[in-house]
N, C-alpha and C positions, 0 to 999 in steps of 0.2 A: 663208662659212667653214663647213666641215663638222666637226662634233665627233664623235670616235670614241674609245672607251675601248680602250686597248692594255695588256694584261697581259704583263709580262716575268718569266720565271723563269730565273734564272742564279745561278751560284756564283762568288764572287770568292775566289781563293786568296791567302793572305797573303804568299806568296813570301818575299822577304828579310826581311820584318817578322815572320816566324813567332815568334821569341822574345818580341817585344813583345806580339803579339796573344794568345799563349798565357798570358803573364803577366797581362795585363789581365783575362782570363777568370777567373783564380783569385785576383786581388787582389795579385799580385806585380809590383813595379815593375822593369822591365828597360829600361835606357837604352842608348844607343849612344855610345861614347867614340871620338872622332876619334884615329886613330893619329898624325897629324901635329901637331895643336895641343892635344890632350888635353881639349878641351871635350866635355861630356856633354850629349846632347840627349835629352829625354823630353817628348813622344813623339820617336822617332828620326827623323833626316833622312838621306836617301840621300847628299846632297852637303852637306858641312859648309860653313858660311859662309867658311872659309878656302880652300875649293875642293877639298878632298880627298874621295875616295870610299872611303878606307880607314878601317875602324873595327872595334872589338870590342864585344861585348855585356857590360854590367856590371850587377850587381845593385844596386838602390837600396833604401833603407830603406822607402820607401812613405810616409814622412811628408812633409807639404807645408805651406807657409805660404800662406794666402789673401791675395792682393795686391789683388784687386778682386772685388766681388760684385754680382750683380743678381738681384733677386727679382721674379717675375712670375706670371702665371696658369698658365704651363706648368712652373713649378717654380723652383728656385734654381740659379744657375750662377755660376761664378767663374773667374778666372785664378789659377792657383796655381803656385808654384815648388816642385818636389819636391827634397827634400834630396839633394845630390850632383849635381844637374842645373844647367846654365847657362841653360836655356830656361824659358819659361812654358808652362803647359798649360791648355787649356779643360777644365773638369770640371763634372759635374752634382753638386750637393750633396744628400746624403741625410741628413735629420734633423740638420742643422747649425744650431745656435743663431745668430741674427743677430750676436751679439757675439763669436762664436768666430773666431779668426784662424788656427787650425791644424787639420789634419785628417790622415786616413790613407786611402790607396787602398783601395777596397772591391772585392770580386769583382764583375765585370760581370753584369748581369741579362739574360736572354734570349739570342737567337741572335747579335745584333750586339755585338761588343765595344765598350764605352763606358767612358770614364774617369769613375769615380764616387769621390767623396770623402765620407767619413763622419767624424763628430766623434770626436776622439781621447779616450779615457778620461782624465779629470783634465786636459784641455787648457784 
């Protein structure tokens, strides 16, 4: 076996997910509401579980309930349900106390958009 380092430099365009990606960068939750069944996905899905590809973008509050949490050497992560969404999201927790069950979407850090959840004031 021959080992060789290969560096790739490319840009991925967000395409149809632009409203979601731009929102995550600034801490604004934008979900996708299915035109046929009215379920809201956050993060958005291109094809709804009902089979429809038709949808509209909707603003969400950005508030979320933590349903499951894992703490490790690389940080704290959770599954969270954002208010107004029917789906769960994987999020990285930023300074969220282990006993806290609610949080709010925070602006993404760096070049890659990432779902970050921060502790809500008075939560």
